[in-house]
Each structure stands twice: as structure tokens, then as C-alpha cells.
N, C-alpha and C positions, 0 to 999 in steps of 0.2 A: 454831312451836307452834300457830297457828290451824289449820294444815292437819291436825294430829293431832286437835285437838278436833273439828273439823267431820267428819273421816273417821270417828272413833269414834262420834260422835253419829248419823251416817247408818247405821252398822252397827247401833246399838241400835234405831233407828227401823224398819229393815227387819226386824230380829228380832222386834220387837213386832208388826209387820204379819203376820208368819208365824204368830203365835199368835192375834192378834185375828181375822183373817179366818176361819180354820176354827172358832174358838169361836163366831163369829157364825152360821156355817152349821149347825154340829152342835148347838149348845146352844139359841140363840135360834130359828134356822130349823128345827131338828129335821129336818135333812137333807131339806128340801123340803116339810115339812108346813106351814110358815108361808108365806103368800102372798108372792111376790117383792116386790110393792109395799110391803107392810108392813115387810118385811125391809130394803128400801132406805131407807125413811124413818127407821127406827130407827138405821141406820148413819150416815145423813147428819147426824142430830142431833149426833153426837159431833164431826163435823168442823166443824159450825157453832159449837160452843162455843168453839173456838180463836180465832174472830174477835174475841172480847172482849179478847184480849191486844194487839191492834194499837194501840188508843188508849193503852194503858198504856206500851207501848214508845216511842211518840212523845212521851210526857210525861216519863218518868223515864229513858229511854235503854234500849237493848237489852241491854247487858251484865248489869246486875243481874237482869233478868227471865230472861235466858239461864241464869245460874248457878242461880237457884232452880228454874226449869223443868227444867234438866238433872239436878239432884239428885233432883227428884221423879220424873223419868222413870226414872232408875237404881234408885231405891228401890222404886218400884212394880213395875218389872220383876223385881227380886230377890225381892220379896214374892210375885210370881206363881209362883215356883218352889215355894212351900210349898202351893199349892192342889192339890186332888185332883179337879179338873174341876168340872162343873156351873156353877151361877150364879156362884159365887165366882170361877171362872176367867174367865167371860165379862165380868163387870163390873170386875174388876181389870185385865183386858186393855184394857177401854175406858178406864179411868183412866190406864193407861200410855200409851195412844194419845193422849189429850188432852194429857198432859204432853209427849209427844214432839212433837206439833204446835206447842204453845206454844214449846218450845225452838227449833224450826225457824224460826218466825216471829221470835222474839227474836234469833236469830243473824243473820238477814237484816238486822236493824236495828242490829247492832253495828258494821258497817263492816269486819269482817274479810274479807280476800280469800278467797273460797270456791270458786273454780273448781276448783283442784286437789283441795281437800279433798272436794268432792262426788264427783268421779270416783273418787278414791282410796277413799272410803267405800263406794261401790257395788262397786268391784273387790274390796275386802276382804270384803264381805258375800257376794259370789258365791263367792270362793275358799274362805272358811270353810265355807259351805254344802256345797260340793262335797267339800272335804277331810273333812268329817264324814259323808260318805255320804248327803247330803240330810237328815240329821237336824239338829235345832236344839238349842241348850242346854236348852230347855224339856223336851225329850223324851229327853235323854240320861240315863245312869245318874247318880245323885245327885252323886257326887264329880266326875264329868267335867263335868256341867253347871255346878256351882259353880266348878270350876277355870277354865272358859272365861269365864263371866260375871264372876267375881270379878276376874280379871285385867283384862278390858275395863273394868269399873266403876272400879277403882282408877286406871287410866291416865286415863280420861275425866274423872273428878271432879278429880283432882289437876291435870291440865293446864288444865281450865277455870277452876278457882279461882285458880291462880297466873298465868295468862296476863295480860299487861298490856293496857291499852286500846290500840287501834291508833294509832300516831303519825299515820298518814294514812288515815282511814276511807274505805272504798270502798262506794258504793251500787251494787249490782248487781241491780236489779229484773228485768232480762231473764233472768238466770240463775235467779232464784227463780220467775219466771213459768213457765219451761219445766221446772222440776224435777218437778212432778207427772206430766206426760206421760212424761218420761224414766224416772221410777220405775215407771210402768205398763208401759212397753215392756221395762224390765229384768226385772221380776217375771214377766211373762207369756212373754217370748220370749228376749231377749238375755242374761238372767241365769239362764235356766231350763235347768239341766243335764240335765233329763229329756228335753228335745227332742232333744239330741244322742245321748243314750243309748238312746232308744226308736226311733231311726231304723232304716231297713231295714238288716239285717245287724249292727246294734248295734256300730258301729265303736268300738274301744277308744281311738282317738285323739281322739274327739269332745270329751270333757270337758277334757283337758289343753289342746287347741287353744283352747277357749272361755275357760278361765281365763287362758291366756297372752295372749289378745287383750285381756282386761281389764287385765292388767299393762301391756301396751303402751299402752293408752288413757290411762294416767295422764300420761306425758310428752307424748303426743300432744295432750292438752288444753291444753298451753302454747303450741301453735303459733298464729301470728297471720298475718293477711293477707287480702286480698279473696277469695282462692280457698278459704279454709277453710270458710265456711258452705255454698257450693254443693257442694263436694266431700263434706262431711259429710252433707248432705241426700241426695246421690246414693247414698252408702254405706248410709244408713238405709233408703231405699226398696228398694234391692237386697236388703238383709238381710231385710226384712219379706216381700218378694215371694218370695225364695228359700226361707226357712225357715218362713214362716207362711201363705203364700197360694198357693203352687204346688200343683198336683194331687199327691195322695199317690201312693205307689208300691206295688208288690206285691213280695213276697220270699218264696220257698219256699212259694208257695201262699197266703200271707196278704196280704190287701188292706188299704189304708188307712194304711199306715205312712208316716212322714215320709221324705223322700228321704235316701239314704245320705250325701249331702254337706250335710245340714242344718247341721252344726256349722260348716262353712266359711262358709256364708251368715250364721250367727249372728255369727261372728268379724268379718265385714265390717261388719255392723250395729253391733257394739260399737265399732269404730274410728270409724264415723260418729257414734255417740252422743258419743264423747269429743271429736270435732272440734266438733260443734254446741254442746255444753255449754261447751267452752273459749271458743268464739267469743262465746257469750252472756255469759260472765263478763267479757269485755272491753268489753261495751257498757254504759258507765257513764251513769247518769242522776242527776238531783238527789236523788231520794228513792225509798224502797222502798215505803212505804205498805202496800197490801193485796195485793201480788203473791203472796207465799208462801201466804197463806190461800186465795186463789182457786185457786192452783195445786194445792194438795192436794185441794180439792174436785173439780178436774178429774181428779186421779188416781182418786178414788172413783167418779166418774161413768163414766170409761172402763172401770174394772175391773168395775163393775156391769153395764154394757152388754155387755161381752165375755162374761161368764158368764151374764147373764140371758137370752141368746139360747137357752140350754138349757132355760129354764123359761118363757119368754114367746115366743110365736110372732111374731117380728118379721122379716119377710122381708128387709128391707134389711140386717140384721145377720148376713149369711152369714159363713162361715168366712173370717177374715183381714181383713174390712172394718173392724172396730173397731181393729185394729192400724194400718191405714192412717189411720184417724181420729186415732189417737194421734200418728202422725207429723205429720199436719196441725196438730194442736194444739201440737206442739213447734216446727214450722217457721214458722208464721205470725208469732208475736211476735218470734222471733229474726230472721226474714227482714225484717220491717218495720223493726226496729231497725238492721239492717245497711244497708238501703236508705236509711234516714234519715241515718245517719252518712256514707254515701257521697255523698249529695247536699248535705250541709251544707257551707258555705264553710269554708275553713281558718281556724281561730281565730287571732286576733292578740292580742298582749299588751295589757292595758288601759293607759291613760295613767297612771293612778295605782293603786296597789294598794288595792283596796276593803277596807273593814273587813268582817269576817264578819257575815253576817246573823244575827239573833237570832230564835229561835222558842221560845216557851213557856219563856223563862228560861234557855235553854242554847244554846251556839254549837258547831257542829260543822263541821269542814272535812273533805273527803274527796277521794280521788284514785284513779286507776287507769284502766284501759281501754286502748284501742289507742293507745299512746303515753303512757299515764300521765296521763290528764286529771285536773285538780284543780278542785274546785268549792267555792265558799263558800256554797252553799245547804244548809240543814239536812238531815241524813241521813234523818230520819223524816218530814219535812213541808216545807211551803213557808214563805217569809218572810211576815211579817205585811203585810197590805195597806197601801200607802202608806209603808212603811218601806224606804228605799233602802239601798244598800250602805254609806253613810256619813252620819252625822247632820250637818245644817247647822252650820257654824261650827266644826267640829272638823277639825284637820289630820290627815292620815294618820299613823298610828303614835303618836298621843298619847292621853292619857286626860283626862277633864274635870278642869280645875284644875291639871293638871301643868305644871311649869315647863319651858321649852325646855332641852334638853340642851346644855351648853356644847360649842363646837367643831363643831357641826353646821350646815353652811351652810343646810340646808333649814329650820332653826328660827330663823335670825336675821332680824329684820325687814329687808326690802328686799333680802335676798340672793336670788339666782336659785334657782329650784327645782332640786332634784337631778334629773338625768336619769333617766327610767324606762326600763328595758330594754324594747325592743320598741315604744316609743311613737312612733317616727319616723313621720311622716306624719299623726299625730293621729287615726288611724282607730280608732273604737271596735270592740270585738270583736263578732262576730255572735252569739256564745254566751258566757255568763258563766263560761268555763273558761280557765285558763292551762295551758300545756303544759310540764311539767318534762322533763328528759332521760329517754329511755326506760331501763328497767332493763337492767343488764348481762346478758350471757349467763349468768354464774354465778348471778346473782339469779333468773333465770328457770328454771334447770334444777336447782338444788341440791335443792329439796324433792322433785320427782318422782323424781330419781335416787336420793335417799336412801330413798324409799319403795320404789322398784323393787328395791332390794337384798334385800328380804325375800320378794319374790314367787317366786323360784325354789323356795324351800322350800315355799311354799304350793302351787305348781303340782305339786311332787312328791307332796304329800299328796293333791291332787285326782286325780292319775294313778292312785293306788291306793285312793282313797276310794270310787269308784263304778265297779265292774267287774261284768260279768255273773257271776252265781253259777255256778261251774263244776259243782257237784254231783258226785255219784259217777258213774262210768262206767256207761252203760246196760247192764244184764245181764238175761237171761231166767231165770225160775225153772226149776229143774231138773225140777219136777213140775207138771203142770197141775192145776187144781182150783178155787181161789178167787181172786177179785179184789176188793179193797177200794176202793170209789170214794166220794169225799166231795165234796159241793157246799156252798159257803159264800159268802154275800154279805158281804164284809168291810167295807163302808161306808168305803172309802178308808183303812182302818186305824184309824178312830176308834171308840171304845167308846160305850156308852150314856151314860157320864159326860162325853163330849166330849174325852177325852184320847187322844192318838196314842201307842199303845204296841205296837210290832211284836212285842216279846217276849211280851206277853200273847196276842196273836193267834196267834203261832207255837206257844205252849204249848197253846192250845186245839186247834189242828190236829194237833200232834204226838201228843196223847193218843188221837187217832182212828186213828193208824197207817195213813194212806192209801197205796195203791199208785198211785192216780190222784187228783189233787186238781183240782177245778174251782172257780175263783174268779170272782165277779162284783163289779162296781164297783171295778175295779182302777185306781188313780190313779197315773200315772207323772209326777208333778211339776206338777199344776195349782197355780198360785200361790194360787188361792182356798182350797185345802186345805192350804197351807203349803209346797208345792213338794217334797213327798217322793216318791221313787220307791219306793212301798210294795212293788212286785213284787220288786225286787232285794233289798230289806231282808228280806222273808219268805223268798225263795229261799235266801239265805245261811244264815238261821237253821235252815231245814228241810233244807238240803243237797239241794235238788231242782232239777234243770234245768227251764226253763219255756219255754212258747210263748205269746206274747201276740198278741191280735187286737184292734185298735182298733174302737171303736164311735162315740163322739161325735166324737173327733178322735184324732190319733196318740198322745195321752197318756192316753186314757181307754178302758176296754173290759173284756175278759174274758181269762182265762188258764187254761191247763192245765199242771200240773206233774206230772212223773212220771220215774222212773228206767227205766221200761220202754222198750225200743227202739221208736221211732216209724217206722212203715213208710209212712205217708201223712199229709200235713198239708194242710189246706185251710180257708179261711174265706170266708164270703159276707156281703154287706151285706143287711140286712133293710129293708123299707120303713120310712122314718122318720116321714113325716107330720109331726104336731106333737109328736112324742115329745121329752121333755126332753133325753135324752142319746143318742139314736139306738139302734141295736141291730145285732147281728151274730150269726152262728153260726159257731163254731170246731169243726171236726171233726178228730180224730186217730185213726188206726188203729194200735194198739199191738200188739206181740207179747207177749201175756200169758204164753205158754209156748212152747217150741219147736214150731213148726208150728201154733200156735193164736193167732188174732188176735181182737181185740175193738175195735169202733169206739165212740168216745166223742164225744158232741156237747155242747158247752157253749153256752148262750145265756141271754139276759136279756131277757125280753119287757117291754114297757111297758104302762102302764095309763091312758093319757090319755083314750081313748074306746073305743067298741066296734069301730070300723073298723080303726084302726091295729094294735092287738094281734092282731086276728084275721088281718090280712094278714101280720103277722110270723110268727104261728104256722103258717099255711099254708105259707109259704116255708121255715121251719125244718123242718117235718115232711117236706116233699119232699126237702130236703137230707139229713135223717137216713135216710130210706128208700133214697136213692141210695147212701149209704155202707154201708147194711145189706145191700146185695146181695153184698158180698164178705166180710162178717163180722158176727157178732151185734152189735147196736147198743144203746147206752144213752144217753138224753138227760137231762141234768141242768141245773139252774139255778134262778134266781129267776124264776118265770113270772108273778108278780103275778096269779095266778088259781088258783081251786080246781079240783079234779079233775073236777067236773061242769060246768065253764064251757065256753063255745063254743071258747075258745082251746085247751084241753086236748083237746077232742073232735077237733081237727085232727090230733092225734097218735094217739089211740085209734082213730079211724076209719081209720087206715092200718096197723093191726095191732099197734101198741105197747100195752102194758098198764101199769097203775098199779103201780110198783115198791114203793110204800109201803102197799099195801092191807092187808097182814097186821098192820100196826102202827098204823093210824089210830085216833084223830086224831093227826097230827104237826103241832102248831102251832109255828110258827117266828118269828112276828113279832107285836108287837115283842118283843125278846129279854127284857126285864125282866118283861113281863106278856104272854106269848104268847097271841094270840087268833086269828090267821089262819094258814091252811094254804096258803102261797103258794110255798114252795120245794119243787120236785117232782123226782121221779125216774121215768122211763118206760123200759121195757125191751121187747125183742121176745121172742117165744116161745122162742127158743133159749137164753135165759138164765133162771136161777131165782134168786130172792132168798132167801138163807139167814138174814140178820139185818139189822135196821134199828136205828139209834141216832141220837138227837138230844140230846146232853147240854146242860145249862144253861150259859150263858156270857154275860158282858156285854162281851166284846171287840168286838162289833158290835151293830147294832140287829136283826140276824137271828141265828138259831141255825143251827149247821151240821147237815147231815144226812149220815150215813154209811150205806152199804149194802154188804153182803157178797154178791157175786154168785158163783154156781156156773156154770161154762161147760164 
């Protein structure tokens, strides 16, 4: 039962983070308008609030606090379903986060064995996310979201309320100390299905392999031995280096993609994570204290540093280095604990069974670890100074004023003391722990095996939950004439209200009836934005095949979607400088009609200073002119510049003209109160603009721009 409670609680916590993080970015951060430092301090304050629950758990015990915090976490998460975005979504998500952190800290103080539960919770969260196509219950249709959340909530609350207090509480501070870094690595890399799906060639086996690795990690977390920690660390490092640190590859003319085998490296890292977490769960110490609170602060710091490198120019935080820092944060406490246990002398039985120490009016005994270590030190704190294991003048096993039990030799005056097992030699133990028999094989395997029976079904869901959109077969128009092109900065799929709604975005695009669709700010599963593969979600709804080109990293960039046959495909990297998310230019030459081709270039210039965007514009303009030698060319995208800016003159100076001139002003940003003309369309002299349209919409912070071209 504790395994189920902890696993479901971890699922809820991960789900809350997938709502809280994008709410923080899109609502409070206004998608980059708020300074990163201010954003970080605001977020850190909510993690700091949870520290207040640690003294409470040490005074009244972890179980009552865990029950109350768990109910509050579930209720606030359910309440979050009623919100329509905006500040209500942000602050209710913050409330749910605090309740989830308090629950996590309280569970650490209950003494429930949590090793398998933590790994199983992460596995279920990843499998559920993949099976739902990277959508979360928060963004599903009303009935589907409530069905998933309601089922999880009923199981979690019922199990937590009725679960008995542990007969042998286990203090596992090492496990809770490394949970934060493990959660960071899971969200960013090892549990990120978008990494596997956006790899070169988009292998369809990537997501099932990743979810299958998580299913295997559950029983793997029960393995014990001196080889477990070093092997797990080796797998972790290999997974990070292979999937998140190696040089990106090129495929079909597109550069910057993740390697085709990224999913295999992810799977290796998942197994390493299971080994390290399992080993950490076996390292028992006298008390938990502040470990889980600081661990979750570590999660936030690592997540902030990993994504802040896109907004703060920190040279040491190059791609993949924060992931290695996360491995280090996970490996150091687990490794030091393993080294300490290895060097410690073998414990011996005490001469006499000591009475449990008392702390703040309550006594707790706990056990577990490599061999089932048992300790009589309070679970949440230390014994009072000067108070020994037994008060003077009291015999073992008696109460003050109690009469000796008849027939017991140890209680008769003058009778020899009863022998104490393990007391031969009169040697006192080096550590205040006694060692009961190790658990049987059935006790060690029944929980993970029971959980593993449900994973084949979840893996099957994952196999069909996230596949490339097939789209309709590419066909050429029977008659030449017009070409409808649309450019749209979709803001990772989040609207002005901060809600992720791919249906709303798809409806906005569908109404424009594009032949060629250019998308900027395409997110393919950044954990910071909730982990959604927005490109696949939109392509399915629009029934359009796509070509994706990374900019910041393999999961962020631009895309072109079209049913027209693609005769040439190519992308180039643009100078990054201090740009927040990098830049690229994606060019496709399509067959607009039999024997008639049109070149389309998609790009997203940055606006950090005068030099970087200018250098990007010069490079993109040269690329467009080169493609234009074989076909008329049109350049579209969020340029972050007006038509008379130096950046746009890099294009007009090379023969391209303003495609929106006949309809200006075309203000597209911000979408709710458009003031800026920064989404542009430029064409060469061989194309004529027949119509321009930019309808109102709140599906993004930009408005779309549609142009009908005559060729």
C-alpha cells in the first residue's frame, strides 16, 4: 500500500509541475517580458514556504501532515481544472505546488519505504504523459481530464487515509536528498518523450523503448549490492552524454537534430536512474530532517539554470552542462553514503536491548537498508542531549513501578541475566543499529512485479499515443495559379490567457486555409513548457505533414507544414551571439503546380541587440537568395523588426520586396492589443501578392499573417 500511495503522489506532483512551470513562464513571466532574475525569485519563494512543514513533522509526526497535505494537493489540483487561465491559473498552481511539496516532505518523515514507490511514480507519470500524446489532464477535453484526474484522486486519497502506520519505519534521507536532481533529469531528459520523437529520422520505436525502460526500472530499483551505485552512475553519465550532450546530427538537409539513437541513450539513463535511486533508498540513517526540502530546492535551481541559459548569457551553462551538474548533484550524496557504509565496521548486537530514545514526547523505531538496518533513534530528529538509551535504575523491558513478571529468570533477584543474542565477547556495537534477517525474495519482488503487470498496457498506449502525423499524401494542384502561405508565431501553443490549447490554435490556422504553413516558437517537449510536442499535436489536427528545424536545441525551433510535394529541403544555423533561443533558417522548395516550384524560407530573428539580429538577417537573406536562383522565393516569420529596420533592409537590399505593403499597417503583437508590426512576409519580383489577412485571435501572443501569392 505505501508503494501505491507514494507512486500516485509522485504522479500528482509531476502533473502539477507540468502546469505550474508553463503558468510561471507564460502568465507571470509573460513569455520572456519579465526579467529572469525576478522570475526566479518569485518561483523560489514558493519552494521556501514548504520548509515550514519540517518542524511540524518532527513534532507531530509525518503521517497526519501527509494526509492533510495530500488531500490539499488533490483538491487544489482538481480546482485548477475549473480555471480559464490568467492569474487564477498561476496562483492556484502555486498553491497546488506548495501542497505537493509539503506532502513530499511529510511522506519522507512517515517512515514508509519509498524506493520502489518513487521510481514507480516517475514511471507511471512518463507512461501516462506519453500515452496521452504529451497532453496532460489539465489540457484534455473536460470529460477526459476529469476521468483521469478523478480516478487518480480517488485511489490516492483512499489509499493514504486507510494505510496503517508502518510497523518498522524507515528513514531514507539519502533517497529524499537525491529526489530533486532525479526529478530534474527525468523532466528534462530521461522522461522527455519529445527527445526521442524529435530525433533524426523521428524513429517510431523511440517512445515505446523509453516507456519500456521506465517499466524495467521499477524492479531494477530493488537490486542491492556494492556494484549497484557505480553501475547506475555509469549508466546515468552515458545517458546524459549520449542523449543530451553529444553533437547534434543532420538529416535530409536539416541540421541540429538529436541523434537517431537518442532514445536508446535515454533508456540507458533511465535504468541508471533506477539503480541509483534504489541504492539511495537502501542507505538508512537515523533521521530525515531537511533532506527533501533542500532536494526540491535543488530541483528548482537546476531547472532554472538549464533554461535560464536561453535568457541569461552564462558561458559555462552550455548545452548539456547543467544535465551533468544534475548527475553530480544526484551522485555526490548517494556516493558519499555508499562510501560511508562500505567503510563502516560490521555492526554487532548490543549487550542488552536498549529502550527506544524519546524525542519531543514520541518514540519511533525504524528499519531498512542494505540488510534491513534497525535503529532506535527518532525518525524525524535526534535524541535529547544527555538522555541515553535507558534511564538509570530501570531494567530492560520494564516500566516504572511495574512488578517483576513471574517465571522470568531475568526478573528474579539474584538470578543470572538472560543471555542476549550477539552479546558474546561483550563488544559494544560501532553503530546503534541491529541487523534483522534480510527480507525474502518474495518480499523484495512482489510489489514491483505487481506494478509491472500494468505497464504493458501503458506501453501499448504510448506506442500509439505519439506518432508523426501522417497527413494526406502530397499531391500537386491540377492548375497553376495561387498559393496561400501563412506565418504564425504559436508561442509554444499557449494563448494570451496562459492556457495550452492545441485545438484553439489549430482552429485559428484552419480558418486561414494554408497551402504552406510556417510556424515559429515550436516546442517539442521542453519540460519548462509542460513537455508537450506541440508540432505533432497541431499536425494531427490539421492533417498536414511537417518538416522541423531546431534552433535553440533539438526540441525548439521552426517548422514548415504542407501537403505540396517537397523537392528540396535545407536548413542553416544563424549566428546566435547572446540570443535567448538561437536562430535558424529553414528552406523548402515545393512543387506548387506541375512544373512550377516556389521556395519558402522560414526564420525567426532575435532582438537582443543590434549586432546579432543584423548578422542573422544577413545570413538568412543570403540563404534565401541562393534558394531563389531556381524558383521564386518568399521569406516569412517573426522578424522582431519593422519593415524599415536595418534587419529587413538586408532582405530588401537583395531584391526582395515587402509582401504586406498593400495592407499596412499589419500589427501582430501583442495579440490582445496589437501595437507592433514584427511578423513579416517578403517576396521576390516573380511573385505577386493578391490578398493579405491577419484575423484576430488569442491562441498565441502573436497574430497569424496569411498571404495569397500569384505565381
